[in-house]
DSSP file (Angstrom, degrees, kcal/mol; ACC not computed):
  #  RESIDUE AA STRUCTURE BP1 BP2  ACC     N-H-->O    O-->H-N    N-H-->O    O-->H-N    TCO  KAPPA ALPHA  PHI   PSI    X-CA   Y-CA   Z-CA
    1    1 A X     >        0   0    0      0, 0.0     4,-2.5     0, 0.0     5,-0.2   0.000 360.0 360.0 360.0 -42.8    0.0    0.0    0.0
    2    2 A X  H  >  +     0   0    0      1,-0.2     4,-2.7     2,-0.2     5,-0.2   0.925 360.0  52.8 -63.8 -39.6    2.8    2.4    0.9
    3    3 A X  H  > S+     0   0    0      2,-0.2     4,-2.7     1,-0.2    -1,-0.2   0.917 110.7  47.3 -63.8 -42.9    4.6    1.6   -2.4
    4    4 A X  H  > S+     0   0    0      2,-0.2     4,-2.6     1,-0.2    -1,-0.2   0.958 115.0  44.7 -61.5 -53.0    1.4    2.4   -4.5
    5    5 A X  H  X S+     0   0    0     -4,-2.5     4,-2.4     1,-0.2    -2,-0.2   0.854 114.4  49.7 -64.6 -33.5    0.8    5.6   -2.7
    6    6 A X  H  X S+     0   0    0     -4,-2.7     4,-2.7    -5,-0.2    -1,-0.2   0.932 111.7  48.1 -64.1 -47.5    4.5    6.6   -2.9
    7    7 A X  H  X S+     0   0    0     -4,-2.7     4,-2.5    -5,-0.2    -2,-0.2   0.905 112.7  49.0 -64.3 -41.1    4.6    5.8   -6.6
    8    8 A X  H  X S+     0   0    0     -4,-2.6     4,-2.6     2,-0.2    -1,-0.2   0.916 111.7  48.7 -62.7 -44.5    1.4    7.8   -7.1
    9    9 A X  H  X S+     0   0    0     -4,-2.4     4,-2.5     2,-0.2    -2,-0.2   0.911 112.5  47.7 -61.0 -44.7    2.7   10.8   -5.2
   10   10 A X  H  X S+     0   0    0     -4,-2.7     4,-2.8     2,-0.2     5,-0.2   0.906 111.7  51.0 -60.3 -43.2    6.0   10.8   -7.1
   11   11 A X  H  X S+     0   0    0     -4,-2.5     4,-2.3    -5,-0.2    -2,-0.2   0.933 111.7  46.8 -61.4 -46.7    4.2   10.5  -10.4
   12   12 A X  H  X S+     0   0    0     -4,-2.6     4,-2.6     1,-0.2    -2,-0.2   0.916 113.4  48.7 -61.1 -43.7    1.9   13.5   -9.5
   13   13 A X  H  X S+     0   0    0     -4,-2.5     4,-2.5     1,-0.2    -1,-0.2   0.914 112.8  46.4 -65.7 -40.8    4.8   15.5   -8.4
   14   14 A X  H  X S+     0   0    0     -4,-2.8     4,-2.4     1,-0.2    -1,-0.2   0.865 113.6  50.3 -70.7 -32.8    6.9   14.8  -11.5
   15   15 A X  H  X S+     0   0    0     -4,-2.3     4,-2.3    -5,-0.2    -2,-0.2   0.862 111.4  48.2 -68.8 -36.7    3.8   15.5  -13.6
   16   16 A X  H  X S+     0   0    0     -4,-2.6     4,-2.5     2,-0.2    -2,-0.2   0.904 112.5  48.5 -70.0 -40.6    3.2   18.8  -11.8
   17   17 A X  H  X S+     0   0    0     -4,-2.5     4,-2.7     2,-0.2     5,-0.2   0.926 112.6  48.1 -64.0 -43.6    6.9   19.8  -12.2
   18   18 A X  H  X S+     0   0    0     -4,-2.4     4,-2.5     1,-0.2    -1,-0.2   0.914 112.4  49.3 -62.6 -40.2    6.8   18.9  -15.9
   19   19 A X  H  X S+     0   0    0     -4,-2.3     4,-2.8     2,-0.2    -2,-0.2   0.889 110.8  49.8 -64.0 -39.5    3.6   20.9  -16.3
   20   20 A X  H  X S+     0   0    0     -4,-2.5     4,-2.4     2,-0.2    -2,-0.2   0.912 111.8  47.9 -63.9 -43.1    5.1   23.9  -14.5
   21   21 A X  H  X S+     0   0    0     -4,-2.7     4,-2.4     2,-0.2    -2,-0.2   0.930 113.3  47.6 -65.5 -42.9    8.2   23.8  -16.7
   22   22 A X  H  X S+     0   0    0     -4,-2.5     4,-2.3    -5,-0.2    -2,-0.2   0.920 111.8  50.8 -66.9 -40.6    6.1   23.5  -19.8
   23   23 A X  H  X S+     0   0    0     -4,-2.8     4,-2.5     2,-0.2    -1,-0.2   0.885 109.3  50.3 -59.3 -39.6    3.9   26.4  -18.6
   24   24 A X  H  X S+     0   0    0     -4,-2.4     4,-2.4     1,-0.2    -2,-0.2   0.912 111.9  47.8 -64.4 -43.5    6.9   28.6  -18.0
   25   25 A X  H  X S+     0   0    0     -4,-2.4     4,-0.9     2,-0.2    -2,-0.2   0.869 113.9  46.8 -65.7 -37.1    8.3   27.8  -21.5
   26   26 A X  H  < S+     0   0    0     -4,-2.3     3,-0.3    -5,-0.2     7,-0.2   0.929 115.5  45.2 -74.1 -41.6    5.0   28.5  -23.2
   27   27 A X  H >< S+     0   0    0     -4,-2.5     3,-0.9     1,-0.2    -2,-0.2   0.848 111.3  51.8 -67.6 -34.4    4.4   31.7  -21.2
   28   28 A X  H 3< S+     0   0    0     -4,-2.4    -1,-0.2     1,-0.2     3,-0.2   0.704 115.3  43.4 -75.8 -18.8    7.9   32.9  -21.8
   29   29 A X  T 3X S+     0   0    0     -4,-0.9     4,-2.7    -3,-0.3    -1,-0.2  -0.156  71.3 126.3-117.8  39.7    7.6   32.4  -25.5
   30   30 A X  H <> S+     0   0    0     -3,-0.9     4,-2.1     1,-0.2    -1,-0.1   0.883  76.6  47.9 -67.7 -35.7    4.1   33.8  -26.2
   31   31 A X  H  > S+     0   0    0      2,-0.2     4,-1.8    -3,-0.2    -1,-0.2   0.891 113.7  47.6 -73.2 -35.4    5.3   36.1  -28.9
   32   32 A X  H  > S+     0   0    0      2,-0.2     4,-2.6     1,-0.2    -2,-0.2   0.900 112.0  51.1 -64.0 -41.5    7.2   33.3  -30.6
   33   33 A X  H  X S+     0   0    0     -4,-2.7     4,-2.1     1,-0.2    -2,-0.2   0.907 108.7  50.8 -61.2 -42.9    4.2   31.1  -30.3
   34   34 A X  H  < S+     0   0    0     -4,-2.1     4,-0.4     1,-0.2    -1,-0.2   0.903 112.5  46.4 -65.9 -41.3    2.0   33.7  -31.8
   35   35 A X  H >< S+     0   0    0     -4,-1.8     3,-1.2     1,-0.2     4,-0.3   0.894 111.1  51.7 -67.1 -39.2    4.4   34.1  -34.7
   36   36 A X  H >< S+     0   0    0     -4,-2.6     3,-1.7     1,-0.3     7,-0.4   0.823  97.8  66.6 -67.1 -30.5    4.7   30.3  -35.2
   37   37 A X  T 3< S+     0   0    0     -4,-2.1    -1,-0.3     1,-0.3    -2,-0.2   0.691  86.2  72.3 -67.0 -12.9    0.9   30.0  -35.3
   38   38 A X  T <  S+     0   0    0     -3,-1.2     2,-0.4    -4,-0.4    -1,-0.3   0.782  83.7  77.5 -68.8 -26.6    1.0   31.9  -38.6
   39   39 A X  S <> S-     0   0    0     -3,-1.7     4,-2.4    -4,-0.3     5,-0.3  -0.732  81.1-144.0 -86.2 130.0    2.5   28.8  -40.3
   40   40 A X  H  > S+     0   0    0     -2,-0.4     4,-2.2     1,-0.2    -1,-0.1   0.888  94.1  45.1 -62.2 -39.8   -0.3   26.3  -40.9
   41   41 A X  H  > S+     0   0    0      2,-0.2     4,-2.3     1,-0.2    -1,-0.2   0.957 116.9  43.5 -70.5 -50.4    1.6   23.1  -40.2
   42   42 A X  H  > S+     0   0    0      1,-0.2     4,-2.5     2,-0.2    -2,-0.2   0.898 113.7  52.2 -64.6 -42.2    3.4   24.3  -37.0
   43   43 A X  H  X S+     0   0    0     -4,-2.4     4,-2.5    -7,-0.4    -1,-0.2   0.925 109.8  49.0 -59.4 -45.2    0.1   25.9  -35.7
   44   44 A X  H  X S+     0   0    0     -4,-2.2     4,-2.4    -5,-0.3    -2,-0.2   0.920 111.0  50.4 -62.5 -42.8   -1.7   22.6  -36.2
   45   45 A X  H  X S+     0   0    0     -4,-2.3     4,-2.3     1,-0.2    -2,-0.2   0.915 112.0  47.4 -60.8 -46.7    1.1   20.7  -34.4
   46   46 A X  H  X S+     0   0    0     -4,-2.5     4,-2.2     1,-0.2    -1,-0.2   0.911 113.5  47.3 -62.6 -44.5    1.0   23.1  -31.5
   47   47 A X  H  X S+     0   0    0     -4,-2.5     4,-2.3     2,-0.2    -2,-0.2   0.857 110.4  50.9 -66.5 -37.0   -2.8   22.9  -31.2
   48   48 A X  H  X S+     0   0    0     -4,-2.4     4,-2.9     2,-0.2    -1,-0.2   0.913 110.6  51.9 -66.6 -42.5   -2.9   19.1  -31.4
   49   49 A X  H  X S+     0   0    0     -4,-2.3     4,-2.4     2,-0.2    -2,-0.2   0.913 110.2  47.2 -54.8 -47.2   -0.3   19.1  -28.6
   50   50 A X  H  X S+     0   0    0     -4,-2.2     4,-1.9     2,-0.2    -2,-0.2   0.907 114.2  46.4 -66.0 -42.0   -2.3   21.3  -26.4
   51   51 A X  H  X S+     0   0    0     -4,-2.3     4,-2.5     2,-0.2    -2,-0.2   0.912 112.4  51.7 -68.0 -40.3   -5.5   19.3  -27.0
   52   52 A X  H  X S+     0   0    0     -4,-2.9     4,-2.1     2,-0.2    -2,-0.2   0.908 110.6  47.9 -59.8 -43.4   -3.6   16.0  -26.3
   53   53 A X  H  X S+     0   0    0     -4,-2.4     4,-2.0     1,-0.2    -1,-0.2   0.902 111.2  51.1 -66.4 -37.8   -2.2   17.3  -23.1
   54   54 A X  H  X S+     0   0    0     -4,-1.9     4,-2.3     2,-0.2    -2,-0.2   0.904 109.8  50.0 -61.6 -44.8   -5.7   18.5  -22.0
   55   55 A X  H  X S+     0   0    0     -4,-2.5     4,-2.6     1,-0.2    -1,-0.2   0.891 108.6  52.1 -64.6 -37.6   -7.2   15.1  -22.8
   56   56 A X  H  X S+     0   0    0     -4,-2.1     4,-2.0     2,-0.2    -1,-0.2   0.909 110.4  48.1 -66.1 -40.6   -4.6   13.3  -20.8
   57   57 A X  H  X S+     0   0    0     -4,-2.0     4,-2.2     2,-0.2    -1,-0.2   0.910 112.1  48.8 -61.1 -43.9   -5.2   15.4  -17.8
   58   58 A X  H  X S+     0   0    0     -4,-2.3     4,-2.5     1,-0.2    -2,-0.2   0.920 110.0  51.8 -65.4 -40.5   -8.9   14.9  -18.1
   59   59 A X  H  X S+     0   0    0     -4,-2.6     4,-2.5     1,-0.2    -1,-0.2   0.898 109.5  50.1 -60.9 -40.5   -8.5   11.2  -18.4
   60   60 A X  H  X S+     0   0    0     -4,-2.0     4,-2.2     2,-0.2    -1,-0.2   0.875 110.3  50.3 -65.8 -37.8   -6.4   11.1  -15.3
   61   61 A X  H  X S+     0   0    0     -4,-2.2     4,-2.3     2,-0.2    -2,-0.2   0.923 110.9  48.8 -65.4 -44.4   -8.9   13.1  -13.4
   62   62 A X  H  X S+     0   0    0     -4,-2.5     4,-2.6     2,-0.2    -2,-0.2   0.901 110.9  49.7 -60.4 -45.6  -11.7   10.8  -14.5
   63   63 A X  H  X S+     0   0    0     -4,-2.5     4,-2.3     1,-0.2    -1,-0.2   0.911 112.0  48.1 -59.3 -45.6   -9.7    7.7  -13.5
   64   64 A X  H  X S+     0   0    0     -4,-2.2     4,-2.4     1,-0.2    -1,-0.2   0.898 111.5  51.1 -64.2 -40.3   -8.9    9.1  -10.0
   65   65 A X  H  X S+     0   0    0     -4,-2.3     4,-2.5     2,-0.2     5,-0.2   0.933 110.8  46.8 -65.7 -44.7  -12.6   10.1   -9.5
   66   66 A X  H  X>S+     0   0    0     -4,-2.6     4,-3.1     1,-0.2     5,-1.2   0.904 112.1  52.6 -61.6 -39.6  -13.9    6.6  -10.4
   67   67 A X  I  <>S+     0   0    0     -4,-2.3     5,-2.6     1,-0.2     6,-0.2   0.911 114.2  41.8 -61.7 -42.4  -11.2    5.1   -8.1
   68   68 A X  I  <5S+     0   0    0     -4,-2.4     5,-0.3     3,-0.2    -2,-0.2   0.851 120.1  43.5 -68.7 -36.5  -12.4    7.3   -5.3
   69   69 A X  I  <5S+     0   0    0     -4,-2.5    -2,-0.2    -5,-0.2    -3,-0.2   0.857 134.2   4.2 -83.9 -41.1  -16.0    6.8   -6.0
   70   70 A X  I  X5S+     0   0    0     -4,-3.1     4,-1.6    -5,-0.2    -3,-0.2   0.823 123.4  48.9-111.7 -50.0  -16.1    3.0   -6.7
   71   71 A X  I  ><S+     0   0    0     -5,-1.2     4,-2.5     1,-0.2     5,-0.2   0.934 109.3  48.5 -71.2 -49.3  -12.9    1.1   -6.2
   72   72 A X  H  ><S+     0   0    0     -5,-2.6     4,-2.4     1,-0.2    -1,-0.2   0.898 112.7  46.9 -63.2 -43.8  -11.9    2.4   -2.8
   73   73 A X  H  > S+     0   0    0     -5,-0.3     4,-2.2    -6,-0.2    -1,-0.2   0.871 112.3  51.5 -64.7 -32.6  -15.2    1.9   -1.1
   74   74 A X  H  X S+     0   0    0     -4,-1.6     4,-2.5     2,-0.2    -2,-0.2   0.911 110.3  48.2 -71.6 -38.0  -15.4   -1.6   -2.5
   75   75 A X  H  X S+     0   0    0     -4,-2.5     4,-2.4     2,-0.2    -2,-0.2   0.925 112.6  49.0 -64.8 -41.9  -11.9   -2.6   -1.3
   76   76 A X  H  X S+     0   0    0     -4,-2.4     4,-2.4    -5,-0.2    -2,-0.2   0.905 110.2  51.2 -66.1 -36.0  -12.8   -1.2    2.2
   77   77 A X  H  X S+     0   0    0     -4,-2.2     4,-2.4     2,-0.2    -2,-0.2   0.936 112.3  46.4 -61.7 -48.3  -16.1   -3.2    2.1
   78   78 A X  H  X S+     0   0    0     -4,-2.5     4,-2.2     1,-0.2    -2,-0.2   0.854 111.0  53.3 -64.4 -34.8  -14.1   -6.4    1.2
   79   79 A X  H  X S+     0   0    0     -4,-2.4     4,-2.5     2,-0.2    -1,-0.2   0.928 110.3  46.4 -63.0 -46.0  -11.5   -5.6    3.9
   80   80 A X  H  X S+     0   0    0     -4,-2.4     4,-2.5     1,-0.2    -2,-0.2   0.877 110.5  52.6 -68.4 -35.7  -14.2   -5.3    6.5
   81   81 A X  H  X S+     0   0    0     -4,-2.4     4,-2.4     2,-0.2    -1,-0.2   0.918 110.9  47.9 -61.8 -40.7  -15.9   -8.5    5.3
   82   82 A X  H  X S+     0   0    0     -4,-2.2     4,-2.3     2,-0.2    -2,-0.2   0.910 110.2  52.3 -69.4 -38.2  -12.5  -10.4    5.7
   83   83 A X  H  X S+     0   0    0     -4,-2.5     4,-2.2     2,-0.2    -2,-0.2   0.943 110.8  46.3 -61.4 -46.1  -12.0   -8.9    9.1
   84   84 A X  H  X S+     0   0    0     -4,-2.5     4,-2.4     1,-0.2     5,-0.2   0.904 112.5  51.5 -59.0 -42.3  -15.5  -10.1   10.3
   85   85 A X  H  X S+     0   0    0     -4,-2.4     4,-1.7     1,-0.2    -1,-0.2   0.904 110.0  48.7 -61.7 -41.3  -14.9  -13.5    8.7
   86   86 A X  H  X S+     0   0    0     -4,-2.3     4,-1.0     1,-0.2    -1,-0.2   0.896 111.6  49.3 -66.6 -39.3  -11.5  -13.8   10.6
   87   87 A X  H  < S+     0   0    0     -4,-2.2     3,-0.3     1,-0.2    -2,-0.2   0.903 112.3  47.6 -69.8 -39.2  -13.1  -12.8   13.9
   88   88 A X  H  < S+     0   0    0     -4,-2.4    -1,-0.2     1,-0.2    -2,-0.2   0.762 105.2  59.1 -74.3 -24.6  -16.0  -15.3   13.6
   89   89 A X  H  < S-     0   0    0     -4,-1.7    -1,-0.2    -5,-0.2    -2,-0.2   0.792  98.4-145.6 -74.8 -25.2  -13.8  -18.2   12.6
   90   90 A X     <  -     0   0    0     -4,-1.0    -1,-0.2    -3,-0.3     2,-0.1  -0.337  44.9 -20.6  86.0-173.0  -11.7  -18.0   15.8
   91   91 A X  S    S-     0   0    0      1,-0.1     2,-0.2    -2,-0.1    -4,-0.0  -0.401  70.8-112.1 -74.8 146.2   -8.0  -18.8   16.1
   92   92 A X              0   0    0      1,-0.1    -1,-0.1    -2,-0.1    -2,-0.0  -0.511 360.0 360.0 -75.9 141.7   -6.4  -20.9   13.5
   93   93 A X              0   0    0     -2,-0.2    -1,-0.1     0, 0.0    -2,-0.0   0.352 360.0 360.0-114.8 360.0   -5.2  -24.3   14.7
């Protein structure tokens, strides 16, 4: 459990760092970006990249929401059932 949560935390931190660096690069080159959008191919590549990044973030949020809404309560329910079963069986011989 610790390993999963640690991996998730490191992944989110690295994604946030990557997003911050990307944001700084985009903001610092706004004028260059505006000039590059004048070229049809480069503009399309930049727009596809932005939409792709947005879709990846939305998918990650949806997966985490489903995990929070369905998976975690189900695991907790199964854990409680196993605890009750262990208590009613008595000590193992």
